[in-house]
Each structure stands twice: as C-alpha cells, then as structure tokens.
C-alpha positions in Angstrom: 0.0 0.0 0.0 1.4 3.4 -1.0 1.8 5.8 1.9 -0.1 9.1 1.6 2.0 12.1 0.6 3.4 14.2 3.5 1.9 17.7 3.5 3.9 20.9 3.8 3.2 24.6 3.7 5.6 26.5 1.4 6.9 29.9 2.3 8.7 31.6 -0.6 11.0 34.6 -0.1 11.4 37.4 -2.7 14.7 38.7 -4.1 14.2 39.8 -7.7 15.7 37.5 -10.3 17.2 35.4 -7.5 13.7 34.1 -7.2 14.7 31.7 -9.9 16.4 29.7 -7.2 12.9 29.1 -5.7 11.7 28.1 -9.2 14.3 25.3 -9.1 13.5 24.3 -5.6 9.8 24.0 -6.5 10.5 22.1 -9.7 12.4 19.5 -7.7 9.8 19.3 -4.9 7.0 18.8 -7.5 8.9 15.8 -8.9 8.6 14.0 -5.5 5.1 12.5 -5.2 5.8 11.8 -1.5 5.4 15.6 -0.8 2.1 17.5 -1.2 1.4 21.2 -0.7 -1.4 22.6 1.4 -0.6 26.3 1.8 1.7 28.7 -0.1 2.8 32.1 1.1 5.0 34.5 -0.7 6.4 38.0 -0.9 7.7 40.0 -3.9 9.2 37.5 -6.3 8.0 34.8 -3.9 4.5 36.0 -4.5 4.9 35.6 -8.2 6.2 32.0 -7.8 3.4 31.3 -5.3 0.7 32.5 -7.6 2.1 30.5 -10.6 2.5 27.4 -8.4 -1.0 27.5 -7.0 -2.5 28.2 -10.5 -0.5 25.4 -12.1 -1.5 22.9 -9.4 -5.2 23.9 -9.8 -5.0 23.6 -13.5 -3.2 20.3 -14.0 -1.6 19.0 -10.8 2.2 18.6 -10.5 2.8 18.7 -14.3 0.7 21.8 -14.6 2.6 23.5 -11.8 6.0 22.8 -13.3 4.8 23.9 -16.8 3.4 27.1 -15.4 6.6 28.0 -13.5 8.7 27.3 -16.6 6.4 29.5 -18.7 6.5 32.2 -16.0 10.3 32.5 -16.0 10.5 32.2 -19.8 8.2 35.2 -20.0 10.2 37.1 -17.4 13.3 36.6 -19.5 11.5 37.5 -22.7 10.1 40.7 -21.3 13.2 41.6 -19.3 15.3 41.5 -22.5 13.5 44.7 -23.5 12.7 46.4 -20.1 15.6 45.5 -17.8 17.3 48.7 -16.6 20.6 46.8 -15.9 22.6 45.7 -18.9 26.2 44.6 -19.0 28.4 46.6 -21.4 31.6 45.4 -23.1 34.5 45.6 -20.6 32.1 46.4 -17.8 32.4 45.4 -14.2 30.2 42.3 -14.0 29.6 42.7 -10.2 28.8 46.4 -10.4 28.0 47.3 -14.0 27.9 51.0 -15.1 24.2 50.7 -16.1 23.3 49.6 -12.5 25.3 52.5 -10.9 23.5 55.0 -13.2 20.1 53.3 -12.5 20.8 53.4 -8.8 21.6 57.1 -8.8 18.7 58.0 -11.0 16.1 56.2 -8.8 17.5 58.0 -5.7 17.0 61.4 -7.4 13.8 60.8 -9.4 10.5 59.4 -8.2 8.5 56.8 -10.3 5.7 59.4 -10.2 8.1 61.5 -12.3 9.9 59.2 -14.6 7.1 56.6 -15.0 3.9 58.7 -15.0 2.0 56.0 -16.8 3.1 53.4 -14.3 4.3 50.9 -16.9 5.1 47.6 -15.2 6.2 44.8 -17.5 5.3 42.2 -14.9 1.6 42.9 -15.6 2.1 41.6 -19.1 3.9 38.5 -17.8 1.1 37.7 -15.3 -1.6 38.2 -17.9 0.1 35.7 -20.2 0.8 33.0 -17.6 -2.0 33.1 -15.0 -5.8 33.2 -15.3 -6.6 35.0 -12.0 -10.3 34.5 -12.3 -9.7 30.7 -12.1 -6.9 31.1 -9.5 -9.3 33.0 -7.1 -11.5 29.9 -7.1 -8.6 27.5 -6.5 -9.4 24.7 -4.0 -6.1 22.7 -4.3 -4.0 25.0 -2.1 -4.4 28.0 0.2 -2.6 31.1 -1.0 -1.2 33.9 1.2 0.5 36.9 -0.6 1.9 39.7 1.5 2.0 43.4 0.8 2.9 46.5 2.9 0.3 49.1 3.5 2.0 52.4 2.7 -0.2 54.5 4.9 -0.3 52.3 8.1 3.0 50.4 7.6 1.1 47.2 8.4 1.2 43.9 6.6 -1.7 43.0 4.3 -2.4 39.4 3.3 -4.1 38.6 0.0 -5.7 35.2 0.2 -6.8 32.9 -2.6 -10.2 34.6 -3.0 -8.4 37.9 -3.3 -5.9 36.6 -6.0 -5.5 39.2 -8.8 -2.9 40.8 -10.9 -3.0 43.8 -8.7 -2.5 41.7 -5.6 0.7 40.2 -7.0 1.9 43.6 -8.3 1.3 45.1 -4.8 3.4 42.4 -3.3 6.2 43.1 -5.8 6.0 46.9 -5.8 9.4 48.3 -5.3 8.7 52.0 -4.3 11.7 53.4 -6.2 10.6 51.8 -9.4 6.8 51.9 -9.5 3.9 53.9 -8.1 2.1 52.3 -5.1 -0.5 49.8 -6.1 -4.0 50.9 -5.0 -6.5 48.2 -4.0 -9.9 49.1 -2.4 -8.7 52.6 -1.6 -5.4 51.6 0.1 -1.9 51.9 -1.4 0.6 49.1 -1.1 4.4 48.5 -1.6 6.5 45.4 -1.7 5.4 42.7 0.8 9.0 41.9 1.7 9.2 44.9 4.0 6.7 43.4 6.5 6.5 39.7 5.7 9.2 38.0 3.6 7.6 35.5 3.6 4.6 35.6 6.0 4.4 32.6 8.3 1.6 33.4 10.7 -1.3 32.4 8.3 0.0 28.9 8.5 -0.5 28.9 12.3 -4.1 30.0 12.1 -5.6 29.0 8.7 -4.2 25.6 7.7 -4.1 22.2 9.2 -0.5 21.2 8.3 2.0 22.0 10.9 5.1 21.7 8.7 6.4 25.0 7.1 9.2 24.7 4.4 10.8 28.1 3.9 12.6 28.7 0.6 15.2 31.3 1.3 16.5 33.7 -1.3 18.0 36.5 0.8 21.1 35.2 2.5 20.8 35.2 6.3 24.5 35.3 6.9 27.7 36.6 5.2 31.2 35.7 6.2 32.7 39.0 5.1 31.8 42.6 6.1 31.0 44.6 3.0 33.1 47.7 2.4 31.9 49.0 -1.0 28.9 51.3 -1.2 26.9 48.8 -3.3 27.9 45.9 -1.0 26.8 47.9 2.1 23.5 48.8 0.6 22.9 45.2 -0.5 23.6 43.9 3.0 21.3 46.5 4.5 18.6 45.3 2.1 19.2 41.7 3.0 19.0 42.4 6.7 15.8 44.5 6.2 14.1 41.9 4.1 15.0 39.1 6.6 14.0 41.0 9.7 10.3 40.1 9.6 11.0 36.4 9.1 13.4 36.4 12.1 10.7 38.0 14.3 8.3 35.3 13.3 11.0 32.7 14.1 11.4 34.2 17.5 7.6 34.0 18.2 7.4 30.4 17.0 10.4 29.4 19.2 8.8 31.2 22.2 5.5 29.2 21.8 7.5 26.0 21.4 9.3 26.6 24.6 6.1 27.3 26.4 4.7 23.9 25.3 7.9 22.0 25.8 8.4 23.3 29.3 4.8 22.8 30.4 4.1 26.5 31.0 0.7 26.3 29.4 -2.2 24.8 31.4 -3.2 21.4 30.0 -6.7 22.6 29.2 -5.2 25.3 27.0 -2.5 23.4 25.2 -4.8 22.2 22.4 -5.2 25.8 21.3 -1.5 26.1 20.4 0.1 24.2 17.5 3.6 22.6 17.4 5.0 24.2 14.3 7.7 22.2 12.5 10.0 24.4 10.5 12.2 23.3 7.6 14.5 25.5 5.6 16.0 25.3 2.1 18.8 27.9 2.2 20.9 29.1 -0.7 23.3 31.5 1.1 26.0 30.2 -1.3 26.4 31.0 -4.1 23.9 34.0 -3.7 26.4 35.7 -1.4 28.8 35.8 -4.4 26.4 37.8 -6.6 26.1 41.5 -6.4 22.8 43.4 -5.9 22.8 44.2 -9.6 22.3 40.5 -10.4 18.8 40.8 -8.9 17.9 42.6 -12.1 19.6 40.1 -14.4 16.9 38.2 -16.3 19.2 36.7 -18.9 17.9 33.2 -19.6 21.3 31.6 -19.0 21.6 33.2 -15.6 18.0 32.3 -14.6 18.5 28.7 -15.7 21.7 28.5 -13.7 19.8 29.7 -10.6 17.1 27.2 -11.3 19.7 24.4 -11.5 21.1 25.5 -8.2 17.7 25.5 -6.7 17.0 22.0 -7.9 20.4 20.9 -6.4 19.8 22.3 -2.9 16.2 20.9 -2.9 17.5 17.5 -3.8 20.0 17.6 -1.0 17.3 18.8 1.4 14.9 16.0 0.5 17.7 13.4 0.9 18.6 14.6 4.3 15.3 15.8 5.8 12.3 14.0 4.2 11.9 11.8 7.2 11.5 14.9 9.4 8.3 16.0 7.7 5.4 15.5 10.0 7.8 14.4 12.9 10.1 17.3 13.9 11.7 20.5 12.7 14.8 20.0 10.6 15.8 23.7 10.9 17.2 25.2 14.1 15.4 28.5 14.0 17.0 29.6 17.3 20.4 29.6 15.6 18.9 31.8 12.9 17.7 34.6 15.1 19.9 34.3 18.2 22.9 36.5 17.9 24.4 35.1 21.1 23.1 37.8 23.4 
C-alpha cells in the first residue's frame, strides 16, 4: 500500500531575479510525489512564484505547476530582455555594472511618479500571459497567502486565494523606487517583503498542516563585512528583508518553549500548534552575486539559478524528508539568536 504524501506549507521569499532559485526548488519538490502542498505564502518574487505554483496545481496538478513555472520564468526573461534597466556593457564590471550604478543614482533622485507617470510595469504583461486569475481565485487545491505592505499604516496585508488578482501580485512586488504604489480598495501598497518575507503566521491560524518549508532567497549570513557602497546597501537590504522572518521565528520558538516546558495549562495546550520548521537555504552562491544581479533576467543566468535550486532541494529531500510530520529540521534559534 502506497503511503499518503506528506503535506507541507511552502513559504517563498522574494529577491528579484534570484527568485529563480525558488523556481528550481519548487521544480524538484514537485517531482517528488511523496510531498504534497497545502498552503503557499510569498512576498515579492516569492508571491509571483506562489501564484504560478497555485494556479498550475489547480490547472493540472504537478505537471501543470512545473509547466506554469517554466512559462513564468521564460516570460520574465523575454520581457526583461527589453525592459531590464541593468545591462552589461563590453569591458564592464560584472559585479557592479555601469548601467546599474546610473540606474541606482537615477532612482534616488527621481520618483517613479516623475519618470514613470503612466506606471508601466512589464510584470503585468507576464502575469496576464501566464495566470488566469479568475480561475486562481476559485482554487481549491491549495491555500494562497501573498503579503504586501500598506504604505499608509505600515502594516502587513495578506491577500488570500479569493483575493488573488494581478493587482495583488503587483502590490506584493511593488518596489517603491521603481513603481507607483498599487492601489486596491482605496489603500496603497508597496512590496510585501518589508513586513513579511515571507509571512508565516497564516500557516499557524488558517491551515491544518504544521510543517512549514521556507525557501530562502535572501542570505541570512555573510562571512565578510561589505566595504563597497553597493555591498553595504545590498547587505542592508538583505537584513531588512529578513527581519520580519526572524521576528516570526522568535515568536514560534517562544511558543514551542512554552509547550515543551509545560508553562501552558493542560486545558489550553490544544489551542496552540507545534510548528515544525524546515529550511532550504541558498546562502551560497547567492552571497557571491552583487545586488545588480537581482535585475539580471538573462535566460542563461536564470536557468543556472534554477539548476542551483534543484540541487539544494535534492540535498534537502535526501537529508530531511523523514523529518516532515515528525520534527523540525531547521534550528530557528540559531537563525535569530545572535548570542546575546
């Protein structure tokens, strides 16, 4: 008798073109019929991957999901060949190309309300081609949770499956120095990575599965202290976009300690869930890439990231599959505890 698949919730980080690593991770997970997906959360590029994954699963199961993700990243490469603001020039510095330096300076001086008055966003065209959001909003295969940041209140907004739309994904991916805030129901939203990259708390309250598999795109640690201006800004960005995740790790660890140490009265223990956390990390080689590479949508680069994602997912499955449904395979205390 074949055992039932083990269910997990997937939490997908954002990181621009580096989201192609998650594409590879998902592609490998979808190959393994021993693993099933209940909920998917995502922020920024993670929201794009999450929406494509949920739609593909709803449309045609695992094969449909892999096909949809492949189509998504092919479209990103196609559209990016025309719209990408960062292009390598002959004899240019590959880590910090001249085009990126000019682009960085320009976006610090000019607002998207000035240089992009018609709010042209090539991702809209990509999403229109790849995902039927009317069908996705009726999806029953998985639960979808996409994060955005409310510009006015600074609070996190979660768009659930029934709210799935092109605007919801664009809100989650809205970098404020590139695009106007996305308005939905009278509220303005920026990139979800600022407040939930990716959000974990919906998995605590709104799904049955207790296993959360986080696909990291922003490196948590770096061995060397950056000294260049671009390196410093990149590390600030990584720390900022990981901060909300680390706060959620701390909250999960606190509840686990309450349960393990018996600090909760027995009659109340059933109200709290033992959350099992798993982590697919790609700190290397992503630490070797510059911030400019997050805008690199060259097909060769994206496919290399996909291959890396498949490789680290394969390693994770080999080492940690037996942990699913049993125990956490990630030590989240080590991730947020700085030794203080």
